[in-house]
C-alpha positions, 0 to 999 in steps of 0.5 A: 798441791801445786799441780792439782791447783794448776790442773783445776785452774786450767780446766776452769779457764781453758775448758776445751784443753785435754790435760794429762798429768804424768809422773816424770818417772813413768817413761813409757807414758812420757814417750807416748805423750811426745810421740803423739805430739810429733805425730800430730805435727805439734813439734818436730822429733828433735824437740821431742827428743830434747824434752824427753832427755833434758826437760822431764822434771817434776813440776814441768808443764807441757802444752802440745809438746812445748814447755809452758813452764816450771811450777817451782820457778814460775807463778801459775798465771805465767804458766797459764798465759804460756799454755794459752799462747801455745794452744792458740798460736798467739 
């Protein structure tokens, strides 16, 4: 399972990150996740709404409310690099 491997790799390489796996069919959890990102000033509400309406697909990876990559279209190292850039602001 690609998601499980990515989860383990993130925990190993970026140990202080909070990881949440969310089924794209679980709309309440998705709304809660993006609401927290808006509340914590990680993303503006417009971006949260855009992601909720257009970017929620199986295999999409978000970091602090930003789309870090798609498991089906990107390799794991590229997604990890994007996550690191998002959470460090680099």
